[in-house]
VOPAGU-2260 file (C-alpha; in pm, 1 decimal, decimal comma):
REM VOPAGU-2260
SITE   aa  ch    i         X         Y         Z
SITE  MET   A    0       0,0       0,0       0,0
SITE  GLU   A    1     126,2     347,0     -83,6
SITE  GLN   A    2     263,8     501,5     232,6
SITE  ASP   A    3     112,1     844,5     161,4
SITE  LYS   A    4    -242,7     704,7     186,1
SITE  SER   A    5    -166,5     543,1     520,6
SITE  THR   A    6      -4,6     861,4     647,7
SITE  TYR   A    7    -303,9    1068,6     539,5
SITE  ILE   A    8    -545,0     832,0     715,4
SITE  LYS   A    9    -342,2     851,1    1038,1
SITE  SER   A   10    -322,2    1229,4    1030,6
SITE  LYS   A   11    -691,2    1280,9     949,6
SITE  ILE   A   12    -810,3    1049,0    1226,6
SITE  ASP   A   13    -578,1    1226,5    1470,0
SITE  GLU   A   14    -683,7    1572,1    1349,9
SITE  LEU   A   15   -1058,5    1516,1    1358,1
SITE  LEU   A   16   -1092,8    1271,1    1646,7
SITE  GLY   A   17    -777,3    1311,1    1853,9
SITE  LEU   A   18    -723,7     937,7    1808,4
SITE  THR   A   19    -373,8     804,4    1743,1
SITE  ILE   A   20    -341,3     483,2    1542,2
SITE  ASP   A   21     -24,9     294,5    1452,7
SITE  ASP   A   22     115,0     222,7    1105,7
SITE  THR   A   23     -28,0    -128,4    1094,2
SITE  ARG   A   24    -383,8      -5,5    1154,7
SITE  ALA   A   25    -342,5     276,0     900,8
SITE  ASP   A   26    -212,3      28,9     640,8
SITE  GLN   A   27    -510,7    -199,6     701,0
SITE  LEU   A   28    -754,5      89,2     656,0
SITE  ALA   A   29    -575,0     190,5     335,5
SITE  ASP   A   30    -595,9    -166,5     206,3
SITE  PHE   A   31    -964,7    -176,2     296,5
SITE  TYR   A   32   -1019,3     138,9      91,9
SITE  GLU   A   33    -842,7     -15,7    -208,0
SITE  MET   A   34   -1049,1    -334,8    -182,7
SITE  ILE   A   35   -1375,3    -139,7    -172,0
SITE  ILE   A   36   -1280,3      76,3    -471,0
SITE  GLU   A   37   -1183,7    -230,3    -673,3
SITE  LYS   A   38   -1500,0    -425,0    -581,0
SITE  ASN   A   39   -1708,9    -112,7    -642,2
SITE  LYS   A   40   -1640,7    -158,2   -1014,2
SITE  VAL   A   41   -1866,6    -464,6   -1016,8
SITE  MET   A   42   -2082,7    -412,8    -705,4
SITE  ASN   A   43   -2248,7    -102,0    -566,4
SITE  LEU   A   44   -2075,9     -57,0    -230,5
SITE  THR   A   45   -2032,3     320,6    -206,0
SITE  ALA   A   46   -2100,0     636,7    -401,2
SITE  ILE   A   47   -1795,2     795,4    -239,0
SITE  THR   A   48   -1477,1     705,1    -424,3
SITE  ASP   A   49   -1256,0    1012,6    -382,4
SITE  PHE   A   50    -989,5     906,5    -134,2
SITE  GLU   A   51    -986,8    1212,4      92,0
SITE  GLU   A   52   -1366,5    1229,4     103,8
SITE  PHE   A   53   -1382,5     854,3     169,4
SITE  VAL   A   54   -1145,0     882,1     465,4
SITE  VAL   A   55   -1362,8    1143,2     634,2
SITE  LYS   A   56   -1709,4    1016,9     541,1
SITE  HIS   A   57   -1639,7     648,7     602,1
SITE  PHE   A   58   -1336,0     598,8     826,0
SITE  VAL   A   59   -1352,2     906,1    1048,4
SITE  ASP   A   60   -1731,0     888,2    1063,1
SITE  SER   A   61   -1723,4     520,3    1164,0
SITE  LEU   A   62   -1471,1     593,5    1439,8
SITE  SER   A   63   -1657,2     902,5    1561,9
SITE  ILE   A   64   -1842,6     676,1    1805,8
SITE  ILE   A   65   -1560,1     751,9    2049,8
SITE  LYS   A   66   -1723,6    1092,7    2095,4
SITE  ILE   A   67   -1976,5     912,1    2316,8
SITE  SER   A   68   -1856,4     919,6    2676,6
SITE  GLY   A   69   -1688,8     597,4    2790,0
SITE  ILE   A   70   -1688,7     426,2    2451,8
SITE  LYS   A   71   -1318,2     465,0    2378,6
SITE  GLU   A   72   -1229,6     320,4    2719,0
SITE  CYS   A   73   -1479,5      39,9    2669,9
SITE  PHE   A   74   -1323,3     -50,1    2333,6
SITE  GLN   A   75    -963,7     -30,4    2452,7
SITE  LYS   A   76    -988,5    -242,7    2765,9
SITE  PRO   A   77   -1256,8    -463,1    2921,5
SITE  VAL   A   78   -1491,2    -239,2    3118,4
SITE  ASN   A   79   -1864,3    -239,8    3157,5
SITE  VAL   A   80   -2083,6      46,8    3042,8
SITE  THR   A   81   -2065,8     219,1    3381,6
SITE  GLY   A   82   -1688,4     241,3    3342,5
SITE  ASP   A   83   -1593,3     -27,6    3596,4
SITE  ILE   A   84   -1309,2    -260,1    3498,1
SITE  VAL   A   85   -1426,2    -620,0    3466,1
SITE  ASN   A   86   -1249,1    -955,1    3431,9
SITE  SER   A   87    -962,3    -925,6    3182,3
SITE  ASP   A   88   -1095,2   -1227,7    2994,9
SITE  THR   A   89   -1423,5   -1050,9    2923,4
SITE  GLU   A   90   -1479,4    -966,5    2557,2
SITE  ILE   A   91   -1669,8    -664,8    2432,0
SITE  ASN   A   92   -1923,3    -801,8    2184,7
SITE  ILE   A   93   -2042,2    -559,4    1919,2
SITE  ILE   A   94   -2286,5    -615,0    1633,7
SITE  ASP   A   95   -2315,5    -388,1    1329,8
SITE  ILE   A   96   -2674,9    -402,8    1203,6
SITE  GLY   A   97   -2701,6    -344,3     828,2
SITE  THR   A   98   -2325,4    -322,3     788,9
SITE  GLY   A   99   -2337,0    -278,5     409,4
SITE  ALA   A  100   -1979,1    -227,5     291,1
SITE  GLY   A  101   -1854,5    -282,1     646,0
SITE  PHE   A  102   -1923,2      51,8     813,8
SITE  PRO   A  103   -1879,3     113,6    1096,8
SITE  GLY   A  104   -1787,1    -242,8    1196,6
SITE  VAL   A  105   -1467,1    -300,3     998,3
SITE  PRO   A  106   -1291,5      28,6    1085,2
SITE  LEU   A  107   -1387,0     -25,0    1450,6
SITE  LYS   A  108   -1237,2    -374,0    1445,0
SITE  ILE   A  109    -918,1    -255,3    1275,4
SITE  VAL   A  110    -858,0      33,3    1516,5
SITE  PHE   A  111    -979,1    -151,2    1827,3
SITE  PRO   A  112    -859,9    -508,8    1762,9
SITE  ASP   A  113    -976,7    -647,4    2099,8
SITE  LEU   A  114   -1341,5    -609,5    1998,3
SITE  ASN   A  115   -1540,7    -920,3    1909,9
SITE  VAL   A  116   -1735,8    -799,1    1604,9
SITE  THR   A  117   -2036,8    -937,0    1417,2
SITE  LEU   A  118   -2116,2    -783,1    1076,9
SITE  PHE   A  119   -2486,8    -837,3    1010,0
SITE  ASP   A  120   -2656,4    -773,6     676,1
SITE  SER   A  121   -2946,6    -898,4     464,5
SITE  LEU   A  122   -2746,2    -911,3     139,4
SITE  GLN   A  123   -2514,4   -1210,3     109,6
SITE  LYS   A  124   -2295,3   -1071,2    -169,1
SITE  ARG   A  125   -2188,2    -781,0      51,2
SITE  LEU   A  126   -2097,3   -1024,7     326,5
SITE  THR   A  127   -1904,5   -1242,9      82,2
SITE  PHE   A  128   -1694,3    -938,1      -0,8
SITE  LEU   A  129   -1644,9    -864,3     370,0
SITE  ASP   A  130   -1528,7   -1222,5     424,3
SITE  GLU   A  131   -1260,1   -1151,5     163,1
SITE  VAL   A  132   -1164,6    -835,7     353,1
SITE  ILE   A  133   -1144,0   -1024,3     683,5
SITE  ASP   A  134    -921,9   -1287,5     522,3
SITE  LYS   A  135    -689,0   -1045,2     341,9
SITE  LEU   A  136    -645,3    -815,1     641,9
SITE  LYS   A  137    -603,1   -1117,3     871,5
SITE  LEU   A  138    -863,0    -991,2    1117,7
SITE  LYS   A  139    -949,8   -1216,7    1410,1
SITE  ASN   A  140   -1267,2   -1243,7    1618,5
SITE  ILE   A  141   -1486,1   -1091,3    1351,3
SITE  LYS   A  142   -1755,6   -1271,8    1154,2
SITE  THR   A  143   -2033,8   -1205,0     905,7
SITE  VAL   A  144   -2393,9   -1313,8     958,2
SITE  HIS   A  145   -2655,3   -1313,3     684,9
SITE  GLY   A  146   -3018,6   -1260,4     778,8
SITE  ARG   A  147   -3303,1   -1025,3     862,3
SITE  ALA   A  148   -3280,1    -839,2    1191,5
SITE  GLU   A  149   -3649,5    -890,9    1269,4
SITE  GLU   A  150   -3586,4   -1267,5    1261,0
SITE  PHE   A  151   -3243,4   -1289,6    1424,8
SITE  GLY   A  152   -3347,8   -1055,2    1704,0
SITE  ARG   A  153   -3568,1   -1341,2    1825,3
SITE  LYS   A  154   -3299,0   -1612,3    1809,1
SITE  LEU   A  155   -3154,2   -1708,3    2147,0
SITE  ASP   A  156   -2797,0   -1706,1    2012,8
SITE  TYR   A  157   -2831,0   -1337,6    1923,0
SITE  ARG   A  158   -3103,0   -1189,2    2141,4
SITE  GLU   A  159   -2965,2    -964,2    2415,8
SITE  LYS   A  160   -2611,5   -1096,0    2363,1
SITE  TYR   A  161   -2427,1    -776,5    2267,1
SITE  ASP   A  162   -2263,4    -507,2    2478,2
SITE  ILE   A  163   -2275,4    -255,3    2194,2
SITE  VAL   A  164   -2511,9    -246,5    1895,1
SITE  VAL   A  165   -2429,5      -1,9    1615,7
SITE  SER   A  166   -2605,3      94,1    1296,0
SITE  ARG   A  167   -2516,0     357,6    1039,5
SITE  ALA   A  168   -2755,7     514,0     788,1
SITE  VAL   A  169   -2992,7     216,5     784,1
SITE  ALA   A  170   -3344,1     342,1     865,5
SITE  GLU   A  171   -3550,4     593,6    1061,5
SITE  LEU   A  172   -3476,3     567,2    1432,0
SITE  THR   A  173   -3818,3     432,6    1540,9
SITE  PRO   A  174   -3815,1     111,8    1331,6
SITE  LEU   A  175   -3438,6      86,6    1376,7
SITE  CYS   A  176   -3478,6      72,2    1754,7
SITE  GLU   A  177   -3721,7    -217,2    1720,2
SITE  LEU   A  178   -3467,0    -405,9    1510,1
SITE  ALA   A  179   -3157,9    -316,1    1712,8
SITE  LEU   A  180   -3252,5    -307,8    2081,9
SITE  PRO   A  181   -3348,1    -679,4    2099,0
SITE  PHE   A  182   -2982,0    -761,6    2024,2
SITE  CYS   A  183   -2857,1    -544,7    2311,3
SITE  LYS   A  184   -2783,8    -674,2    2661,6
SITE  VAL   A  185   -2939,9    -503,1    2959,5
SITE  GLY   A  186   -2668,7    -259,9    3064,4
SITE  GLY   A  187   -2546,1    -231,2    2706,2
SITE  ARG   A  188   -2592,2      44,7    2451,5
SITE  PHE   A  189   -2732,7      92,9    2104,9
SITE  ILE   A  190   -2561,2     373,5    1915,2
SITE  SER   A  191   -2714,4     501,6    1594,5
SITE  TYR   A  192   -2515,9     710,5    1346,8
SITE  LYS   A  193   -2740,3     975,9    1197,7
SITE  GLY   A  194   -2729,2    1282,8     975,3
SITE  GLY   A  195   -2811,1    1632,7    1088,1
SITE  LYS   A  196   -3180,1    1554,0    1157,8
SITE  GLY   A  197   -3106,0    1288,7    1418,4
SITE  GLY   A  198   -3255,4    1495,6    1697,8
SITE  GLU   A  199   -3584,3    1514,9    1509,5
SITE  GLU   A  200   -3592,5    1137,3    1468,8
SITE  LEU   A  201   -3519,1    1096,6    1838,7
SITE  LYS   A  202   -3831,3    1291,7    1936,6
SITE  ASN   A  203   -4042,7    1063,7    1718,9
SITE  ALA   A  204   -3878,8     754,5    1868,4
SITE  GLU   A  205   -3925,3     836,9    2238,9
SITE  TYR   A  206   -4219,6     600,7    2288,6
SITE  ALA   A  207   -4051,5     315,9    2098,8
SITE  ILE   A  208   -3729,5     351,6    2298,3
SITE  LYS   A  209   -3913,8     317,1    2630,1
SITE  GLU   A  210   -4138,7      37,7    2503,1
SITE  LEU   A  211   -3835,0    -163,4    2388,1
SITE  GLY   A  212   -3650,2    -135,5    2718,5
SITE  GLY   A  213   -3429,3     159,5    2633,5
SITE  LYS   A  214   -3351,7     499,8    2777,7
SITE  LYS   A  215   -3210,9     800,7    2599,0
SITE  GLY   A  216   -2839,9     848,6    2664,8
SITE  THR   A  217   -2588,0    1090,6    2517,7
SITE  ILE   A  218   -2676,6    1283,5    2203,5
SITE  CYS   A  219   -2368,0    1407,8    2021,7
SITE  ASP   A  220   -2397,2    1659,0    1736,2
SITE  TYR   A  221   -2085,0    1735,6    1536,7
SITE  THR   A  222   -1963,9    1839,0    1191,4
SITE  PHE   A  223   -1690,6    1734,4     948,8
SITE  ASP   A  224   -1566,2    1944,3     659,2
SITE  THR   A  225   -1502,9    1779,8     321,6
SITE  ASN   A  226   -1420,3    1966,5       0,6
SITE  ASP   A  227   -1557,7    2292,6     141,3
SITE  ALA   A  228   -1883,6    2120,7     243,6
SITE  ILE   A  229   -1997,0    2091,8     604,2
SITE  ASN   A  230   -2137,8    1751,7     698,9
SITE  GLU   A  231   -2372,2    1753,8     997,2
SITE  ARG   A  232   -2379,4    1431,2    1198,0
SITE  THR   A  233   -2550,7    1306,5    1513,3
SITE  LEU   A  234   -2469,3    1009,5    1734,3
SITE  ILE   A  235   -2765,3     886,2    1936,8
SITE  GLU   A  236   -2694,2     665,4    2236,6
SITE  ILE   A  237   -2973,7     451,5    2377,3
SITE  CYS   A  238   -2900,1     263,7    2698,9
SITE  LYS   A  239   -3068,3     -72,9    2751,9
SITE  VAL   A  240   -3222,9     -58,9    3098,6
SITE  LYS   A  241   -3458,8    -357,3    3089,9
SITE  ASN   A  242   -3530,1    -666,5    2881,6
SITE  THR   A  243   -3716,7    -617,4    2556,2
SITE  SER   A  244   -4062,8    -774,3    2557,1
SITE  SER   A  245   -4080,4   -1106,7    2373,9
SITE  LYS   A  246   -4332,6    -958,8    2130,3
SITE  TYR   A  247   -4053,2    -752,5    1971,5
SITE  PRO   A  248   -3923,0    -732,5    1708,5
SITE  ARG   A  249   -4243,5    -785,4    1513,5
SITE  GLY   A  250   -4223,1    -978,9    1188,6
SITE  GLY   A  251   -4367,1    -919,6     844,4
SITE  GLY   A  252   -4208,7    -578,4     801,0
SITE  LYS   A  253   -4424,8    -427,7    1076,9
SITE  PRO   A  254   -4141,4    -217,6    1227,9
SITE  PHE   A  255   -4149,9     -17,5     902,6
SITE  LYS   A  256   -4515,1     -51,0     803,1
SITE  ALA   A  257   -4649,6      31,2    1148,0
SITE  PRO   A  258   -4372,1     201,1    1352,0
SITE  LEU   A  259   -4414,8     203,0    1729,0
SITE  HIS   A  260   -4587,6     521,9    1835,6
SITE  MET   A  261   -4803,1     598,0    2134,8
SITE  VAL   A  262   -5169,0     553,0    2042,8
């Protein structure tokens, strides 16, 4: 990999997030970029192909989750969501719902290698590509799972098994909560990456969040500049405070057709 790309990635992540990564991690991110651009010729993975824009809108954006209080510490060493250190053998399990081309799950795994990551998506060909990425970059403790969230959220092997659930640009927050919160352990967190209207979606999702066993946590609004454009972003943290009722998630597309709202 060309060293200048790796150097640029390191400097941009440091500049915009105050996060220092080593050469190995930067090289892996650069290789990931190259793999996506090559595969993008035959499969629609991203509309963003310019390198500098890609670094900010995909890599920096994926890693911006560390803006949420306690997340960086949680990812770097085994602690629970209240910040208490736990057994050193404890893994932090994270699932990326609707991972698409691997965002934010793959950059998070590369930069925080101790994470145990599941990349979940409904399209097998995207996951086949991500399996190639995992193999080429020699990533450990990361796997792909093919399925529909409304089905897997009911499976015992996945339901309430994850410390952190993430999802980026997948759906409106109300139906997304119904799909994501069943995967989250009590005491864990669901963090949704949103555009500038995230706060608006949060208001609409208040009933659903409570109904699904969640509680509003930190809301982080921020901006990134790319090619003289200002990109408004919002991170929405939802803390899981009680078990999700067994009636959720509903099947048959109901989270989207009939989103949870107070009657």
